[in-house]
ZAMARGU-4260 file (C-alpha; in steps of 0.2 Angstrom, whole numbers, plus 5000, padded with zeros to 4 digits):
<rodrens>
0) 5196/4785/4684 | 5177/4786/4681 | 5167/4803/4681 | 5157/4797/4696 | 5173/4795/4707
5) 5180/4812/4700 | 5165/4822/4704 | 5161/4815/4721 | 5180/4817/4726 | 5181/4833/4720
10) 5165/4838/4730 | 5172/4830/4746 | 5189/4839/4743 | 5181/4856/4740 | 5170/4854/4755
15) 5185/4849/4766 | 5195/4863/4759 | 5183/4876/4765 | 5180/4867/4781 | 5199/4869/4784
20) 5199/4887/4781 | 5185/4891/4791 | 5190/4880/4806 | 5207/4890/4805 | 5197/4907/4807
25) 5187/4900/4821 | 5202/4894/4830 | 5210/4911/4829 | 5194/4920/4834 | 5184/4908/4845
30) 5168/4921/4845 | 5167/4917/4826 | 5154/4903/4828 | 5147/4905/4810 | 5163/4899/4804
35) 5163/4884/4815 | 5146/4879/4810 | 5150/4882/4791 | 5165/4871/4793 | 5154/4858/4801
40) 5142/4859/4787 | 5155/4857/4775 | 5163/4842/4783 | 5146/4834/4784 | 5144/4837/4766
45) 5160/4829/4761 | 5154/4814/4773 | 5138/4812/4763 | 5148/4812/4746 | 5159/4798/4753
50) 5145/4787/4758 | 5136/4790/4742 | 5151/4784/4733 | 5152/4770/4744 | 5135/4765/4740
55) 5137/4767/4721 | 5152/4755/4722 | 5143/4742/4733 | 5142/4724/4727 | 5132/4716/4739
60) 5115/4721/4747 | 5123/4720/4764 | 5137/4732/4759 | 5124/4744/4752 | 5113/4743/4768
65) 5129/4747/4779 | 5134/4762/4767 | 5116/4768/4768 | 5115/4767/4787 | 5132/4777/4790
70) 5126/4791/4777 | 5113/4796/4791 | 5127/4801/4802 | 5134/4815/4791 | 5116/4819/4785
75) 5111/4822/4805 | 5125/4834/4806 | 5121/4843/4790 | 5104/4847/4797 | 5110/4852/4815
80) 5124/4863/4808 | 5113/4872/4796 | 5100/4875/4810 | 5114/4882/4821 | 5122/4893/4806
85) 5104/4901/4802 | 5101/4905/4820 | 5119/4914/4822 | 5120/4922/4804 | 5102/4928/4802
90) 5100/4931/4821 | 5082/4926/4819 | 5069/4910/4819 | 5059/4902/4832 | 5070/4892/4845
95) 5057/4879/4847 | 5057/4875/4828 | 5075/4873/4829 | 5075/4861/4843 | 5061/4851/4835
100) 5071/4849/4819 | 5087/4844/4829 | 5077/4832/4841 | 5068/4824/4826 | 5085/4822/4816
105) 5092/4814/4830 | 5078/4803/4834 | 5079/4796/4816 | 5098/4793/4818 | 5095/4783/4833
110) 5082/4772/4824 | 5094/4770/4810 | 5106/4760/4820 | 5091/4751/4829 | 5084/4744/4812
115) 5092/4731/4801 | 5099/4735/4789 | 5094/4754/4791 | 5080/4767/4794 | 5075/4766/4775
120) 5073/4747/4772 | 5067/4733/4782 | 5076/4722/4770 | 5088/4725/4754 | 5083/4710/4743
125) 5096/4715/4728 | 5108/4727/4721 | 5105/4732/4703 | 5118/4740/4692 | 5112/4755/4681
130) 5121/4766/4669 | 5125/4784/4676 | 5137/4797/4670 | 5144/4784/4657 | 5148/4770/4670
135) 5139/4756/4680 | 5133/4762/4698 | 5124/4752/4712 | 5106/4755/4718 | 5096/4745/4730
140) 5079/4737/4730 | 5070/4729/4744 | 5056/4732/4757 | 5054/4750/4762 | 5053/4755/4781
145) 5039/4767/4785 | 5050/4774/4800 | 5060/4783/4787 | 5047/4796/4786 | 5055/4804/4803
150) 5070/4807/4794 | 5060/4816/4780 | 5050/4826/4793 | 5067/4832/4801 | 5072/4839/4783
155) 5055/4847/4782 | 5056/4855/4799 | 5073/4862/4794 | 5064/4870/4779 | 5051/4878/4790
160) 5062/4884/4802 | 5073/4892/4789 | 5058/4901/4780 | 5052/4907/4796 | 5070/4914/4800
165) 5072/4921/4783 | 5055/4931/4784 | 5061/4939/4800 | 5077/4943/4794 | 5070/4951/4778
170) 5057/4961/4789 | 5071/4967/4800 | 5081/4974/4785 | 5094/4960/4782 | 5087/4956/4764
175) 5102/4950/4755 | 5108/4937/4767 | 5089/4932/4770 | 5087/4931/4751 | 5102/4921/4746
180) 5105/4910/4762 | 5088/4906/4766 | 5083/4904/4748 | 5098/4893/4745 | 5094/4880/4761
185) 5075/4880/4757 | 5078/4876/4737 | 5092/4864/4739 | 5084/4855/4755 | 5068/4853/4745
190) 5077/4846/4730 | 5087/4834/4740 | 5071/4828/4749 | 5062/4825/4733 | 5077/4816/4725
195) 5078/4805/4740 | 5059/4801/4740 | 5059/4797/4722 | 5075/4786/4722 | 5069/4776/4738
200) 5051/4773/4731 | 5059/4767/4716 | 5051/4781/4705 | 5067/4787/4698 | 5081/4775/4693
205) 5097/4785/4699 | 5107/4783/4714 | 5106/4794/4730 | 5115/4811/4727 | 5110/4822/4742
210) 5128/4828/4743 | 5127/4838/4726 | 5112/4847/4734 | 5121/4850/4750 | 5136/4856/4740
215) 5126/4870/4733 | 5121/4876/4750 | 5139/4875/4755 | 5143/4885/4740 | 5131/4899/4744
220) 5136/4899/4763 | 5153/4901/4758 | 5150/4915/4746 | 5141/4925/4759 | 5155/4923/4771
225) 5168/4927/4759 | 5158/4943/4756 | 5158/4947/4774 | 5177/4944/4775 | 5179/4956/4760
230) 5167/4969/4767 | 5177/4967/4784 | 5194/4969/4776 | 5187/4985/4766 | 5180/4991/4783
235) 5196/4988/4791 | 5206/4998/4778 | 5193/5012/4779 | 5194/5011/4798 | 5212/5011/4798
240) 5211/5028/4787 | 5199/5035/4798 | 5209/5031/4814 | 5224/5040/4807 | 5213/5055/4803
245) 5204/5055/4820 | 5222/5052/4829 | 5229/5068/4818 | 5214/5079/4822 | 5214/5073/4841
250) 5233/5077/4843 | 5231/5093/4834 | 5217/5098/4846 | 5227/5091/4862 | 5217/5076/4864
255) 5222/5058/4868 | 5211/5044/4861 | 5209/5027/4869 | 5199/5011/4867 | 5196/4998/4880
260) 5193/4980/4874 | 5182/4974/4889 | 5182/4955/4886 | 5202/4955/4884 | 5204/4969/4897
265) 5217/4978/4885 | 5217/4996/4883 | 5224/5004/4867 | 5229/5022/4867 | 5237/5035/4857
270) 5255/5042/4861 | 5247/5058/4868 | 5234/5048/4879 | 5249/5037/4885 | 5259/5052/4890
275) 5244/5059/4900 | 5245/5045/4912 | 5263/5041/4912 | 5264/5026/4902 | 5278/5023/4889
280) 5273/5024/4871 | 5267/5007/4864 | 5264/5001/4881 | 5250/4986/4884 | 5239/4993/4897
285) 5225/4986/4907 | 5210/4994/4915 | 5217/4991/4932 | 5234/4999/4929 | 5225/5015/4922
290) 5214/5016/4938 | 5230/5013/4949 | 5237/5030/4941 | 5222/5040/4947 | 5223/5049/4963
295) 5217/5039/4978 | 5204/5051/4982 | 5196/5051/4965 | 5199/5032/4961 | 5184/5024/4968
300) 5172/5037/4960 | 5180/5035/4943 | 5180/5016/4943 | 5162/5015/4949 | 5156/5028/4935
305) 5165/5019/4922 | 5158/5001/4926 | 5140/5010/4927 | 5143/5017/4910 | 5147/5000/4903
310) 5132/4991/4912 | 5120/5004/4908 | 5127/5007/4890 | 5128/5026/4893 | 5141/5040/4890
315) 5154/5042/4904 | 5161/5059/4907 | 5172/5064/4921 | 5187/5076/4927 | 5199/5067/4940
320) 5217/5069/4945 | 5232/5057/4939 | 5248/5055/4949 | 5263/5052/4937 | 5277/5041/4941
325) 5288/5055/4946 | 5276/5061/4958 | 5268/5076/4949 | 5250/5077/4948 | 5238/5083/4934
330) 5220/5085/4930 | 5213/5075/4916 | 5196/5076/4908 | 5189/5060/4899 | 5174/5055/4890
335) 5169/5038/4883 | 5156/5029/4875 | 5152/5009/4875 | 5152/4999/4860 | 5142/4982/4860
340) 5146/4966/4850 | 5135/4959/4838 | 5124/4950/4852 | 5123/4966/4861 | 5136/4963/4875
345) 5148/4975/4881 | 5163/4974/4869 | 5173/4990/4870 | 5173/5007/4875 | 5180/5021/4865
350) 5184/5039/4870 | 5196/5054/4872 | 5205/5063/4886 | 5213/5080/4888 | 5224/5088/4901
355) 5215/5102/4910 | 5228/5105/4924 | 5230/5124/4919 | 5212/5127/4919 | 5209/5118/4936
360) 5224/5128/4942 | 5215/5144/4936 | 5199/5140/4944 | 5207/5136/4961 | 5216/5154/4959
365) 5199/5162/4955 | 5190/5153/4969 | 5204/5158/4981 | 5202/5176/4975 | 5183/5176/4978
370) 5185/5169/4994 | 5197/5183/4998 | 5184/5196/4991 | 5171/5188/5000 | 5180/5189/5017
375) 5184/5207/5013 | 5166/5211/5010 | 5161/5203/5026 | 5174/5213/5036 | 5169/5228/5027
380) 5150/5226/5031 | 5155/5221/5050 | 5165/5237/5051 | 5150/5247/5047 | 5141/5239/5061
385) 5154/5242/5074 | 5145/5255/5083 | 5128/5245/5083 | 5137/5230/5089 | 5146/5239/5104
390) 5128/5245/5109 | 5120/5227/5107 | 5135/5220/5118 | 5133/5234/5130 | 5116/5229/5133
395) 5119/5212/5141 | 5135/5217/5149 | 5127/5232/5158 | 5113/5220/5165 | 5125/5207/5171
400) 5135/5221/5181 | 5118/5228/5188 | 5112/5211/5193 | 5128/5206/5201 | 5129/5223/5210
405) 5112/5220/5216 | 5116/5203/5223 | 5132/5210/5232 | 5120/5224/5240 | 5108/5210/5246
410) 5122/5200/5254 | 5130/5217/5262 | 5113/5221/5270 | 5111/5203/5276 | 5096/5199/5265
415) 5101/5182/5259 | 5085/5176/5251 | 5090/5161/5241 | 5075/5164/5228 | 5081/5181/5224
420) 5099/5177/5223 | 5095/5162/5211 | 5085/5174/5200 | 5099/5187/5199 | 5112/5173/5195
425) 5099/5166/5181 | 5099/5184/5173 | 5117/5184/5174 | 5118/5168/5165 | 5105/5172/5151
430) 5113/5189/5148 | 5130/5181/5147 | 5124/5168/5134 | 5116/5182/5125 | 5132/5191/5123
435) 5142/5174/5118 | 5129/5172/5104 | 5133/5189/5098 | 5151/5186/5098 | 5151/5169/5090
440) 5140/5177/5075 | 5154/5190/5073 | 5167/5178/5073 | 5158/5166/5061 | 5155/5180/5049
445) 5172/5188/5049 | 5182/5171/5049 | 5189/5163/5032 | 5182/5146/5030 | 5182/5133/5017
450) 5167/5129/5006 | 5159/5115/5018 | 5141/5114/5015 | 5129/5106/5026 | 5110/5105/5028
455) 5103/5122/5033 | 5088/5130/5039 | 5086/5147/5030 | 5074/5153/5042 | 5086/5150/5056
460) 5102/5158/5047 | 5090/5173/5042 | 5084/5175/5061 | 5103/5175/5066 | 5106/5190/5053
465) 5091/5199/5059 | 5097/5198/5077 | 5114/5205/5072 | 5108/5220/5062 | 5093/5224/5074
470) 5105/5237/5083 | 5108/5246/5068 | 5090/5245/5062 | 5085/5253/5077 | 5098/5267/5076
475) 5091/5270/5058 | 5073/5270/5064 | 5070/5255/5052 | 5057/5242/5056 | 5063/5224/5050
480) 5047/5213/5046 | 5049/5194/5044 | 5037/5183/5034 | 5045/5166/5035 | 5037/5150/5029
485) 5036/5137/5043 | 5037/5123/5031 | 5052/5128/5022 | 5063/5114/5016 | 5082/5113/5021
490) 5095/5117/5008 | 5113/5110/5007 | 5123/5126/5008 | 5138/5135/5017 | 5130/5144/5032
495) 5142/5159/5033 | 5142/5162/5014 | 5123/5163/5013 | 5123/5174/5029 | 5135/5185/5020
500) 5122/5187/5006 | 5108/5190/5019 | 5119/5204/5027 | 5123/5212/5012 | 5105/5212/5005
505) 5098/5219/5021 | 5111/5233/5025 | 5109/5238/5006 | 5090/5239/5009 | 5093/5251/5026
510) 5106/5261/5016 | 5094/5264/5002 | 5081/5272/5015 | 5092/5283/5024 | 5085/5300/5017
515) 5067/5293/5017 | 5055/5298/5032 | 5057/5287/5047 | 5039/5282/5046 | 5042/5274/5029
520) 5058/5264/5032 | 5053/5247/5033 | 5062/5231/5026 | 5052/5214/5023 | 5061/5199/5023
525) 5052/5184/5016 | 5055/5165/5014 | 5043/5155/5003 | 5042/5139/4993 | 5037/5144/4975
530) 5038/5127/4968 | 5042/5109/4973 | 5061/5107/4977 | 5064/5125/4978 | 5065/5139/4991
535) 5066/5158/4989 | 5072/5172/4999 | 5068/5190/4996 | 5072/5206/5004 | 5061/5221/4999
540) 5064/5239/5004 | 5055/5255/5002 | 5069/5267/4995 | 5071/5275/4978 | 5073/5258/4968
545) 5085/5252/4955 | 5091/5260/4938 | 5075/5261/4927 | 5077/5249/4912 | 5092/5239/4919
550) 5088/5233/4936 | 5101/5218/4934 | 5115/5230/4930 | 5117/5232/4950 | 5126/5214/4950
555) 5140/5220/4937 | 5158/5221/4945 | 5162/5239/4952 | 5144/5247/4949 | 5138/5255/4965
560) 5123/5266/4969 | 5132/5273/4985 | 5146/5286/4986 | 5158/5275/4996 | 5154/5258/4989
565) 5166/5247/4980 | 5153/5238/4969 | 5158/5221/4974 | 5145/5216/4987 | 5131/5211/4975
570) 5144/5203/4962 | 5150/5192/4977 | 5132/5188/4982 | 5128/5182/4965 | 5143/5171/4963
575) 5139/5164/4980 | 5121/5160/4976 | 5125/5154/4958 | 5138/5142/4967 | 5125/5135/4977
580) 5114/5130/4962 | 5103/5145/4963 | 5099/5162/4955 | 5097/5179/4961 | 5087/5193/4953
585) 5083/5211/4956 | 5068/5222/4952 | 5058/5237/4957 | 5044/5233/4967 | 5026/5240/4965
590) 5022/5255/4977 | 5042/5260/4977 | 5058/5253/4982 | 5068/5237/4976 | 5066/5218/4979
595) 5081/5207/4979 | 5076/5188/4978 | 5086/5173/4976 | 5081/5154/4974 | 5089/5138/4980
600) 5086/5120/4978 | 5081/5110/4993 | 5087/5093/4999 | 5079/5078/4992 | 5070/5074/5008
605) 5054/5084/5007 | 5051/5094/5021 | 5068/5090/5030 | 5074/5104/5042 | 5089/5106/5052
610) 5086/5102/5071 | 5084/5117/5083 | 5076/5129/5070 | 5068/5143/5078 | 5049/5146/5076
615) 5045/5156/5062 | 5030/5168/5059 | 5024/5184/5053 | 5027/5201/5061 | 5039/5214/5065
620) 5056/5208/5071 | 5061/5225/5077
</rodrens>
């Protein structure tokens, strides 16, 4: 066997072997497009080598022309696959240059089969035999076809596209693949083009051997991909070790780790994570199966927030309930982060989860205890108001009795003036409604209720409390002054809980002035908007003030400035305000006395208020 046959057969075999390996990789992992494009380049290189061997062993001009015509087919595939490989592997290059190179090379292939004998020659006059690598090989001579410049232009555009992509990848920081791959394609393509031009134009007396140059490109491409495989294997080993460490640390901390493969909809979870959701160890779980384990009341919210985190590439964090197969319920806190693939598309979400059932149960117990204390505090305050409330109810009831008695006297005397009777009955109705309002206010304040929040007009809620405490204020010779902002925005709040805060602050203010002269007993209740999206309520008295240096100490549990106080009223008030997203403060006011203020966020609708709110304005309320 001759050296020519050995070398070209080995080149074709090596190319086909590499192509088979990378085709197998692509078949197992369809997303590995670089492996498919490399395999096509290697197959095309083997085809070019076969056509070159056919040409060198041709005996007639016709056979030589046919071999040269078919050489353009694998030559076209080389250009197209190289353009695709550079585009995918380097992730750079101008798209219009890529299309121009492919279109021009496709045009040359079409013209190759339109012309006779091929794109390179109009006519092959003779086949000469020359010595090459110690044996006789065939080279053609004839009339050149100027249309072959289109084929050379396609190779030139391949070079331009590769240079542009290499520069972009270099600037982006991918310097090694840009230097090796881009440099190899440019160098060997230019060398191949020069060799083809010199042989076709009969400047060099050698056979066409572009396959040897293409083999150099295939070797560099294969080396780069092999480095990627080795690096991926090393990363896989490091990742496996890191995963074991992470799993061990997570298990020690009580966390369960999980990973959701989004394209395949497969969730891997550690044994602890699988136990948290009631799955058996090693179970293959889908996203829908996990969602079905979540409590129906939390299911829709969790699914919506997870998908939002995937679409917006943000961190997911949430707490929800899980129903286990045996019917038991547990609280889970989960957190996850989305990871994209090489093209930036959502590929996976990794995260951790932990059982927070004990914490949630403690929070619920604390909340129940807080509500119980709040209820007792309201009952205690209303007990102190008992005498004043009796006096307040006595007024409308006495008026109703007097008006009804007057009506009966008119009837007994025969004075049945319809207008006077109607006026008396209207007065009875008004006084009855007034008594009903007082009773409803008492019932709402003392009733245990759930933390149901609705849009609330603070001015209206404050006005109800001022009406409630007005009899006690009169008995204490205390003047209530209200300074309400008529443009106050609505807040999202529990009406009864906030009224408890109002009542506590106003009652404390009145008690702080019991030993003061009657003419100085004054309470200013003010509402205002200190900033956009915020409202403030303040209660200012003219008593002895707060402990000097530590005014905030009054919010501490069991601290009281009253002999009979439990020291829980202001503590409960602070917890209620903070639960509503606000903050309460205490300070000594200028001119004597104390001022308690708390701020709350308003609803998003600017200026929205609750219907049927009373008209607000300055001036004394009692």
